C-alpha positions in Angstrom: 131.5 -103.8 74.4 128.4 -103.1 72.3 125.2 -105.2 72.5 122.6 -105.2 69.7 119.1 -104.0 70.8 117.6 -107.4 69.7 120.0 -109.2 72.0 119.2 -106.9 74.9 115.4 -107.3 74.4 115.7 -111.1 74.4 118.0 -111.1 77.4 115.5 -109.1 79.5 112.6 -111.3 78.4 114.4 -114.5 79.3 115.1 -113.7 83.0 112.0 -113.0 85.1 112.7 -109.9 87.0 110.8 -111.1 90.0 113.0 -114.1 90.4 116.1 -112.0 90.1 115.0 -109.4 92.7 113.7 -112.1 95.0 117.2 -113.2 95.6 117.8 -110.1 97.7 114.3 -108.8 98.6 111.4 -110.8 100.0 108.6 -110.1 97.6 104.9 -110.8 98.2 102.1 -110.8 95.6 100.0 -107.6 95.5 97.5 -108.0 92.6 99.5 -108.2 89.4 102.6 -106.9 91.0 105.2 -108.1 93.5 105.8 -105.9 96.5 108.4 -105.7 99.2 110.6 -103.4 101.4 112.8 -101.2 99.2 116.5 -102.3 99.4 117.6 -98.8 98.4 116.3 -96.8 101.4 115.0 -97.6 104.9 111.3 -98.1 105.2 108.8 -100.0 107.3 105.9 -100.0 104.9 106.6 -101.7 101.5 106.7 -99.3 98.6 108.9 -101.3 96.2 107.0 -102.9 93.3 108.1 -105.3 90.6 105.8 -105.1 87.6 106.2 -108.5 86.1 104.3 -108.0 82.9 106.4 -105.0 82.0 109.6 -106.3 83.5 110.6 -103.3 85.5 110.7 -102.3 89.2 109.8 -99.0 90.9 109.9 -97.7 94.4 107.2 -95.1 95.2 109.1 -94.1 98.3 112.6 -93.1 97.0 112.0 -93.3 93.2 114.4 -96.2 92.5 113.5 -97.7 89.2 114.8 -99.8 86.3 115.0 -103.2 84.7 117.1 -106.3 85.2 120.2 -104.7 84.0 119.9 -101.6 86.3 118.9 -103.9 89.2 122.3 -105.7 88.9 124.1 -102.5 88.5 122.5 -100.9 91.5 122.2 -103.9 93.9 125.7 -105.4 93.2 127.6 -102.4 92.0 128.3 -103.8 88.5 129.1 -101.8 85.4 126.8 -102.1 82.4 128.9 -104.6 80.5 129.3 -106.7 83.7 125.6 -106.7 84.4 124.9 -107.8 80.8 127.4 -110.6 81.1 126.0 -111.8 84.4 122.4 -111.7 83.1 123.5 -113.6 80.0 125.0 -116.3 82.2 121.8 -116.6 84.1 119.8 -116.7 80.9 122.1 -119.2 79.2 122.8 -116.9 76.3 126.0 -116.4 74.5 127.3 -112.9 74.2 127.4 -111.4 70.7 130.7 -111.9 68.9 132.7 -108.7 68.2 133.6 -107.6 64.6 137.1 -108.6 63.2 138.8 -105.4 64.3 137.3 -105.5 67.8 138.3 -109.2 67.9 141.9 -108.4 67.0 142.0 -105.6 69.6 140.5 -107.9 72.3 143.1 -110.7 71.5 145.9 -108.2 71.8 144.5 -106.9 75.1 144.1 -110.5 76.4 147.7 -111.2 75.6 148.8 -108.0 77.5 146.6 -109.1 80.5 148.5 -112.4 80.5 151.9 -110.6 80.3 151.0 -108.3 83.2 149.6 -111.2 85.3 152.9 -113.1 84.7 154.8 -110.0 85.8 152.7 -109.7 88.9 153.5 -113.3 90.0 157.2 -112.6 89.4 157.2 -109.4 91.4 155.5 -111.2 94.3 158.0 -114.0 94.2 160.8 -111.4 94.3 159.3 -109.7 97.4 159.3 -113.0 99.2 162.9 -113.9 98.1 166.3 -112.8 99.1 166.3 -109.7 96.9 163.2 -108.4 98.6 164.4 -108.6 102.1 164.8 -104.9 102.6 161.5 -104.2 100.9 159.7 -106.7 103.2 161.3 -105.1 106.3 160.2 -101.6 105.1 156.6 -102.8 104.7 156.6 -104.5 108.0 158.0 -101.4 109.7 155.1 -99.5 108.1 152.7 -101.7 110.0 151.6 -104.0 107.1 151.2 -107.7 107.8 151.9 -110.5 105.4 148.2 -111.2 104.8 147.5 -107.6 103.6 150.6 -107.8 101.4 149.2 -111.0 99.7 145.7 -109.4 99.5 147.1 -106.4 97.5 149.6 -108.6 95.7 152.5 -106.4 96.6 155.8 -107.2 94.9 159.4 -106.1 94.4 161.4 -105.2 91.3 165.1 -105.9 92.0 167.8 -103.4 91.1 168.4 -105.0 87.7 168.0 -103.9 84.1 167.6 -107.5 82.8 166.1 -109.7 85.5 162.4 -109.2 84.6 163.0 -109.5 80.9 165.0 -112.7 81.3 162.4 -114.3 83.6 159.4 -113.6 81.4 161.1 -114.5 78.1 162.0 -117.8 79.7 158.3 -118.3 80.2 157.7 -117.9 76.5 156.8 -114.2 76.4 158.3 -111.9 73.8 160.2 -108.6 74.2 157.7 -106.6 72.1 154.9 -107.8 74.4 156.8 -106.6 77.4 157.3 -103.2 75.8 153.6 -102.9 74.9 152.7 -103.8 78.5 154.9 -101.0 79.9 157.4 -103.4 81.6 160.4 -102.6 79.4 161.6 -99.3 78.1 163.4 -99.1 74.7 166.9 -97.8 74.9 167.3 -94.3 73.5 170.9 -95.2 72.6 170.1 -98.2 70.5 170.8 -100.8 73.2 168.6 -103.6 74.5 165.3 -102.7 76.2 165.6 -102.5 80.0 163.3 -102.8 83.0 161.0 -99.8 83.7 160.9 -100.6 87.4 164.2 -101.2 89.4 164.7 -101.4 93.1 161.1 -100.5 93.8 158.2 -101.9 95.9 155.5 -102.8 93.3 151.8 -102.0 93.7 149.7 -103.8 91.0 147.0 -101.5 89.5 143.8 -103.2 88.2 140.8 -102.3 86.1 137.2 -102.6 87.2 137.2 -106.4 86.8 140.3 -106.8 88.9 142.7 -107.5 85.9 146.2 -106.0 86.3 146.7 -103.2 83.8 149.8 -101.4 85.2 152.0 -101.0 88.2 153.1 -98.3 90.7 156.5 -98.5 92.1 158.0 -96.9 95.3 161.7 -96.4 95.2 163.8 -98.0 97.9 166.5 -95.3 97.4 165.9 -92.4 99.9 167.5 -89.8 97.6 165.7 -90.9 94.4 163.8 -87.8 93.2 161.1 -90.0 91.7 159.8 -91.5 94.9 156.8 -93.0 93.1 156.7 -94.1 89.5 153.8 -95.5 87.5 153.8 -97.6 84.4 153.8 -95.6 81.1 150.5 -95.1 79.2 149.6 -98.3 77.3 146.7 -99.7 75.4 145.3 -100.9 78.7 146.4 -98.2 81.1 145.5 -94.5 81.1 146.6 -93.0 84.4 143.9 -90.3 84.5 141.1 -92.8 83.9 142.1 -95.3 86.6 141.9 -95.5 90.4 144.1 -97.7 92.7 142.0 -100.5 94.4 139.0 -99.7 92.2 138.0 -103.4 91.8 138.3 -104.3 95.4 136.5 -101.2 96.7 133.4 -101.4 94.5 131.4 -103.9 96.5 132.3 -102.5 100.0 131.6 -99.0 98.7 128.2 -100.1 97.5 127.4 -101.7 100.9 128.7 -98.8 102.9 127.0 -96.2 100.6 130.3 -94.3 100.4 133.7 -94.4 98.9 136.9 -92.7 100.3 139.6 -91.3 98.0 143.0 -90.9 99.7 146.2 -89.7 98.3 148.4 -92.8 98.0 148.8 -96.5 97.7 150.0 -97.0 101.2 147.0 -95.0 102.6 144.6 -97.3 100.8 146.3 -100.4 102.1 146.5 -99.1 105.7 142.8 -98.3 105.6 142.0 -101.8 104.4 144.1 -103.3 107.1 142.1 -101.2 109.6 138.8 -102.6 108.2 137.9 -99.6 105.9 137.7 -101.5 102.6 136.0 -98.8 100.4 139.1 -96.7 99.8 140.7 -95.8 96.5 143.5 -93.4 95.4 144.4 -91.5 92.2 147.7 -92.5 90.7 150.1 -89.9 91.9 148.3 -86.9 90.3 145.3 -84.6 91.2 141.9 -86.1 90.6 140.8 -85.9 86.9 137.2 -85.5 85.7 137.3 -89.2 84.6 138.4 -90.3 88.1 135.6 -88.2 89.7 133.1 -89.8 87.4 134.4 -93.3 88.5 133.9 -92.2 92.1 130.4 -91.2 91.4 129.6 -94.7 90.1 130.3 -95.9 93.6 128.8 -93.1 95.7 126.7 -90.0 95.1 129.0 -88.0 97.5 132.5 -89.5 97.7 134.7 -88.5 100.5 138.0 -87.0 99.5 140.5 -87.4 102.4 143.5 -85.1 102.4 146.5 -84.6 104.6 146.3 -81.9 107.2 149.3 -79.9 105.9 149.2 -76.8 103.6 149.8 -79.1 100.5 146.8 -81.1 101.5 144.6 -78.0 101.9 145.7 -76.8 98.5 145.0 -80.2 97.0 141.5 -80.2 98.5 140.7 -76.8 97.1 142.0 -77.8 93.6 139.8 -80.9 93.7 136.8 -78.8 94.8 137.3 -76.3 92.0 137.9 -79.0 89.4 134.6 -80.7 90.1 132.5 -77.6 89.8 131.8 -78.0 86.0 131.0 -81.7 86.6 128.3 -81.3 89.3 124.9 -82.8 88.6 121.8 -83.0 90.8 122.5 -85.4 93.6 126.2 -85.7 92.7 128.8 -83.9 94.8 131.8 -84.4 97.0 132.6 -84.3 100.7 136.0 -83.4 102.2 137.7 -84.9 105.2 140.8 -83.0 106.4 143.2 -84.9 108.7 145.0 -83.3 111.7 147.9 -81.2 110.6 151.1 -83.1 109.7 149.3 -86.5 109.5 148.3 -88.7 106.6 145.8 -91.6 107.0 148.5 -94.1 107.7 150.1 -91.9 110.4 146.7 -91.3 112.1 145.8 -95.0 112.1 149.2 -95.9 113.7 149.0 -93.1 116.3 145.3 -93.1 117.3 143.7 -96.2 115.7 140.8 -96.8 113.3 138.2 -94.9 115.4 140.1 -91.7 115.1 140.2 -92.0 111.4 136.6 -92.9 111.2 135.7 -89.9 113.2 137.5 -87.7 110.6 135.6 -89.4 107.8 132.3 -89.0 109.6 132.9 -85.3 110.0 133.6 -84.7 106.3 132.2 -81.4 105.2 130.2 -80.7 102.0 131.7 -79.2 99.0 129.9 -75.9 99.5 131.4 -75.5 103.1 134.9 -76.2 101.9 134.6 -73.7 99.1 133.2 -71.0 101.4 135.7 -71.5 104.1 138.7 -71.5 101.7 137.4 -68.3 100.1 136.8 -66.2 103.3 139.5 -67.5 105.7 142.0 -64.8 106.4 140.2 -62.3 104.1 139.8 -58.7 105.3 136.4 -57.3 104.4 136.5 -54.3 106.6 135.8 -51.9 103.7 133.0 -52.0 101.1 135.7 -52.2 98.3 137.3 -55.3 99.8 133.9 -56.9 100.4 132.9 -56.2 96.8 136.2 -57.7 95.6 135.8 -60.9 97.5 132.1 -61.1 96.4 133.2 -60.8 92.8 135.9 -63.5 93.2 133.3 -65.9 94.7 130.7 -65.4 92.1 133.2 -65.6 89.3 134.2 -69.0 90.6 130.5 -70.1 90.7 130.1 -69.4 87.0 132.2 -72.6 86.5 129.2 -74.7 87.6 127.6 -75.7 84.3 124.4 -77.2 85.7 122.0 -74.2 85.8 119.9 -75.4 88.7 122.9 -76.2 90.9 124.5 -72.9 90.0 121.4 -71.1 91.0 121.3 -72.8 94.4 125.0 -72.1 95.0 124.5 -68.4 94.1 121.5 -68.1 96.5 123.4 -69.9 99.3 126.5 -67.8 99.0 124.5 -64.6 98.7 122.9 -65.5 102.0 126.3 -66.2 103.5 127.6 -62.9 102.4 124.6 -61.2 104.0 125.2 -62.9 107.3 128.9 -62.3 107.1 128.3 -58.5 106.9 125.7 -58.3 109.6 126.6 -56.8 113.0 126.3 -59.0 116.0 122.7 -59.2 117.4 122.2 -57.5 120.8 119.5 -57.0 123.4 116.0 -58.3 122.6 116.8 -59.2 119.0 119.8 -61.4 120.2 117.6 -63.2 122.7 115.0 -63.9 120.1 117.5 -65.1 117.5 119.1 -67.4 120.0 115.9 -69.2 120.7 115.6 -72.8 119.7 114.0 -73.2 116.3 114.2 -69.5 115.6 114.0 -68.3 112.0 117.6 -67.0 112.2 118.9 -70.4 113.3 117.0 -72.1 110.5 118.2 -69.5 108.1 121.8 -70.0 109.0 121.4 -73.7 108.7 120.5 -73.2 105.0 116.8 -74.4 105.3 115.5 -71.1 103.8 117.9 -71.4 100.9 116.6 -74.9 100.2 113.0 -73.9 100.3 113.1 -70.9 98.0 111.6 -72.8 95.0 111.8 -71.3 91.5 111.9 -67.6 92.3 115.0 -65.6 93.4 114.8 -62.8 95.8 116.2 -59.4 95.1 116.0 -58.5 98.8 118.4 -59.2 101.6 116.9 -61.4 104.3 116.7 -60.1 107.9 116.9 -62.5 110.8 113.4 -62.3 112.1 112.5 -64.5 115.0 109.0 -66.1 114.9 106.5 -66.1 117.6 104.2 -69.0 118.5 101.7 -70.3 115.9 98.4 -68.5 116.1 95.2 -70.1 117.3 93.6 -69.6 113.9 96.5 -71.5 112.2 96.3 -74.3 114.8 92.5 -74.6 114.1 93.0 -74.7 110.3 93.8 -77.7 108.2 97.4 -76.5 107.9 97.8 -76.4 111.6 96.3 -79.9 112.0 98.9 -81.2 109.4 96.2 -82.9 107.4 97.2 -84.2 104.0 94.6 -82.2 102.0 96.1 -79.4 99.9 95.7 -75.8 101.2 96.1 -74.1 97.8 93.3 -71.6 98.2 94.8 -70.3 101.5 98.2 -69.8 99.8 96.6 -68.3 96.7 94.8 -65.8 98.9 98.1 -65.1 100.6 99.9 -64.4 97.4 97.2 -61.9 96.4 97.4 -60.3 99.8 101.2 -59.9 99.5 100.7 -58.4 96.0 98.1 -55.9 97.1 99.9 -54.7 100.2 103.4 -54.9 98.7 103.1 -54.0 95.0 106.9 -53.6 94.5 107.4 -57.2 95.7 104.8 -58.5 93.3 106.2 -56.4 90.4 109.7 -57.7 91.0 108.4 -61.3 91.0 105.7 -60.9 88.4 107.0 -63.8 86.3 106.9 -66.2 89.2 103.4 -65.0 90.2 102.2 -65.5 86.6 103.5 -69.1 86.6 101.5 -70.2 89.6 98.6 -72.4 88.6 95.7 -70.9 90.6 92.8 -73.3 91.4 90.3 -70.6 92.5 88.9 -68.8 89.5 88.0 -65.6 91.3 91.5 -65.3 92.8 93.0 -66.1 89.4 91.1 -63.2 87.9 92.3 -61.0 90.7 95.9 -62.2 90.2 95.6 -61.5 86.4 94.3 -57.9 87.0 97.1 -57.2 89.5 99.8 -58.4 87.0 98.3 -56.4 84.1 98.1 -53.3 86.3 101.6 -53.6 87.6 103.0 -54.2 84.2 101.7 -50.9 83.0 104.7 -49.1 84.5 102.6 -46.6 86.5 104.4 -47.4 89.7 101.3 -47.8 91.8 101.6 -47.9 95.6 99.3 -49.9 97.8 96.6 -47.3 98.1 96.5 -46.6 94.3 96.4 -50.3 93.5 93.5 -50.9 95.9 91.6 -48.0 94.3 92.3 -49.4 90.8 91.1 -52.9 91.8 87.9 -51.4 93.4 87.1 -49.4 90.2 87.5 -52.6 88.1 85.1 -54.9 89.9 87.4 -56.4 92.6 86.3 -54.5 95.6 84.4 -57.4 97.1 87.2 -60.0 96.9 89.8 -57.5 98.1 87.6 -56.8 101.1 87.2 -60.5 101.8 91.0 -60.9 101.8 91.5 -57.9 104.1 88.9 -59.3 106.7 89.8 -63.0 106.6 90.6 -64.3 110.1 92.8 -67.0 108.6 95.0 -64.4 106.8 95.3 -62.0 109.8 98.2 -63.9 111.5 100.2 -63.7 108.2 101.9 -60.6 109.6 104.5 -60.3 106.8 101.7 -59.9 104.1 100.3 -56.8 105.7 101.4 -53.2 105.1 103.2 -52.9 108.4 105.9 -55.4 107.4 109.1 -54.2 105.7 109.9 -55.1 102.1 112.5 -57.6 103.4 110.1 -59.2 105.8 107.4 -59.5 103.1 110.0 -61.0 100.6 110.8 -63.8 103.0 107.2 -64.6 103.7 106.4 -64.5 99.9 109.1 -67.0 99.2 107.9 -69.4 101.9 104.4 -69.3 100.4 105.7 -69.8 96.8 107.8 -72.7 97.9 104.8 -74.4 99.6 102.6 -73.9 96.6 105.3 -75.4 94.4 105.6 -78.4 96.7 101.8 -79.0 96.5 101.9 -78.7 92.7 104.9 -81.1 92.6 103.0 -83.7 94.7 100.2 -83.8 92.1 102.7 -83.9 89.2 104.5 -86.8 90.8 101.3 -88.7 91.3 100.3 -88.2 87.7 103.8 -89.2 86.5 103.8 -92.3 88.6 100.4 -93.3 87.2 101.7 -92.7 83.7 104.9 -94.7 84.3 102.9 -97.5 85.8 100.7 -97.7 82.7 103.3 -97.1 80.0 106.8 -97.3 81.5 108.4 -95.0 78.9 111.9 -93.6 79.3 110.6 -90.0 78.9 108.1 -90.5 81.7 110.8 -92.0 83.8 113.1 -89.0 83.3 110.3 -86.7 84.1 109.5 -88.6 87.3 113.1 -88.6 88.5 113.3 -84.8 87.9 110.1 -84.1 89.8 111.2 -86.2 92.8 114.5 -84.4 92.9 112.8 -81.0 92.8 110.3 -82.2 95.4 113.1 -83.2 97.8 114.5 -79.7 97.6 111.3 -78.2 98.9 111.4 -80.3 102.1 110.7 -78.3 105.3 108.3 -75.7 103.8 105.5 -76.6 106.2 107.7 -75.8 109.2 108.9 -72.6 107.6 105.4 -71.5 106.9 104.2 -72.1 110.5 107.4 -70.7 112.0 107.6 -67.4 110.0 104.5 -66.6 107.9 101.9 -67.4 110.6 102.8 -66.0 113.9 101.5 -63.6 116.4 
């Protein structure tokens, strides 16, 4: 459905956004704005604003933002056309009429919906009648009660070629309509069309609005090779673009903040009977890109639940690989693998809902599933085998089309390869690495990979254990955790790393050049270092110091070398190895980027508050996402860079 811009502008103007939001959020007047607790994240101090004169909302805590349409989409889980229709009802506006061709198509679709609805009623009646006795017994033996059967509108197609056609024609429907709806199949031998479904339990498949668009059928014949059969492709039904139980799961998924994708119809129904209403299923095939996109409309990280057998493991890996080109910032998948030999229905009947919920709660991220599947059972006892496995892994990661996500995966998996090849720690090093909060523990948990910022290390990262924070650090503004920026301290540190480890600075010259220095003297020193290192003379630490002294930087270099605040930064001094210095360098770069992002976000929020342009909004969202990725840099600085 398409809506003219003029219609959309009038629609937004007619419905006061404050009144709409106030139905779900208690708002209070705060100057020209309305203010309340954000409904999209947990908070105690209100940061959610409704700007009435510009008709948009924005949360300065989590970045949620939008207008009346997006409010209905986010707060009630509606699609765009559904949100427009609901807002038009509130505003008392008639929706624009479609053009003649669209009208004809809509009329045909409406007639097909009526046909399928009539068929659904007939299938339900058959399940409750004499012909459906065996099917009812089968469903009851599977643990389904009559209420859940009615809720999912289960039915039965008798073992007859003519019964459905005769019943619906008697209601005034026509055979061509039944063929178009996928209920009848034309005879290849020139005979009369006959029923597509025969002697099967019927599962109605609906669209996002809950309208029946197709059916799935389970054969009651044990030896039938086609155990499950779906309707053929029709004008309304495209198998790879639909999910079973989509309409019923949308609101529960929105409330739960998650959606669970299981493998079959019966699994969805069993979960619903156990109180897990936010489950859907693909229609007998592997998840398609369109189905993954549907899942992402309900949850940023859908849970894919697979059986615990080998087939389930293979299906999970195929789904993981299939989604790699589709990944976007904030959009991924999690994987819940059931105990071996069990599907969700089996686990529920054996151990109850709590056991299944425990499996779902333990769902692992996409990156973990990929890594585990790639290394399990692999022999990397020789350099050649290790190189082969590494090549396989990184060839797979090239399928990630989003450049930023691909970069984070490459860094993460490179770190995993390094840890995989390290010998077990022993003696004093093992004791230090086992310490609570040690750098190695944080490194293995992935916090370093998340904090690397925009530069990529060429060095492997050793597992260095930190000592306690120095007295100088504790006395500094950084140690007191005050909100003021400590840019000059970090700018000094970068220069110190560059002077004492010229190869490190040379390998990351581009990243060093991009840092926006605030201290003019340090900026001049940084520029001189970059120019000198770019000359290709291969200067070591002593030669670089001599060059700087001869060119007017002797005083500032001496200040850096004698600064008591910089002395605890052990990895910036000549005694540190190249690897140790590389880790410290990246912590400082990440912290500087976080400080810069904080300022950029504040400026973008102010600009958005004043102008509310789409471009500013996109910039603000991007900055907040990048800022979230730098979380934890303060702890990493204190734990690694500054220690005795």
